[in-house]
N, C-alpha and C positions, 0 to 999 in steps of 0.2 A: 288263260287264267280262268279258273272255275269259281263259281259263286258257292259259298258255303250252303249246305243243305238246310232245309227247314227243320226246326226243333219243335218240342212240345209247346213252347210259348209263342210260336209263329202262327197265330190265327187272329182274325179280326174280332175285337170286342170293343164296341163303341164306348168311349170314355175311359179306356184303359190303354196302357202302353207297355212296352217291354222294358225290363230292367235287369241288371246283372247283380247277382249276390256279391257283396263286397268280400266275403270270405272264401267261397268256393269258385266264383267266377261263372257259374251257370246262369242261363237266361230264364227268367220267370216273368209273369205278368206283375205289374206294379201292385195290383190289389192283393197279391199273394205274399208280398214282402212285408216284413215288420221292421220297425225302427229299433236298432240296437241302442242300449243305454249310452254307448260312446258316440252316438250321433249318425252312424251309417246304417244303410238298409241291408238286411240279410234275409235269406230264405227261412222257412219254418224250421228246417233241420239245424241251422246254425244260430238261431235266436236263443239267447239266455237272459234271464232276468238279472238285474243288478243284485249283488250280494248284500244282505241286510246289514252286515258289519260295516259297510261303507257309510252308513248313516248314523253310526254310534258316535255320540259326542260326550266327552268327559265333563264332569261337573267341576267347575273351577273351585279351587280351594282358596277361601278368603280367610287366612289366618293372620290377624294383626299381631304385632309384637305386644308383649304384656305392658310395656311402658316405653315412652319416647321422651326426649328432651331436645330443645333446640341447641344448636352449636353456639358457644359463647362468642361475643363480639370480639373482633381483633383489638388488641391493646398495643398502641405504639408508644415506645419510651424513647424520648430524645436524650442523647448523651452528649456530653461536652468533653473534648479531649484537646490536648495541645496540638494535635495533628488535624483538627477541623479546618477545612478550607473555606474561603469566602464563597457564599452561594449555598452551602449545605450546612453551615454551622448555625447554632441557635444564637439568637441575638444576645449580645452581652457575654458571650462565652469565649469566643476566639480572641487571642491576643495578637495585636498587630506587631510585626517585626520578629515573630518567633520563627526560627528555622530549625528543622529537624535534619540531622545528618547521621547517616548510618555508619 
């Protein structure tokens, strides 16, 4: 088994270490790398600034309607019929002994 040969970045520089470009895979010294706007480190050749259009924010439209009104309250109307059963009839409305036959 052979050991890979030494490259341009394989030299001793105190306080620095070797790093690999995320895009091209070549080895550089970490001090030569730049952080890409997506969070990974790349060499100078593959570094690109973030596009200014990524920072554009639209102005929110606040257009209220010309007039509003609340919903009316629900109105419940009780009805009385000969078919009203005990428990759901209005007091004094249902007649005892009434039977409905179809």
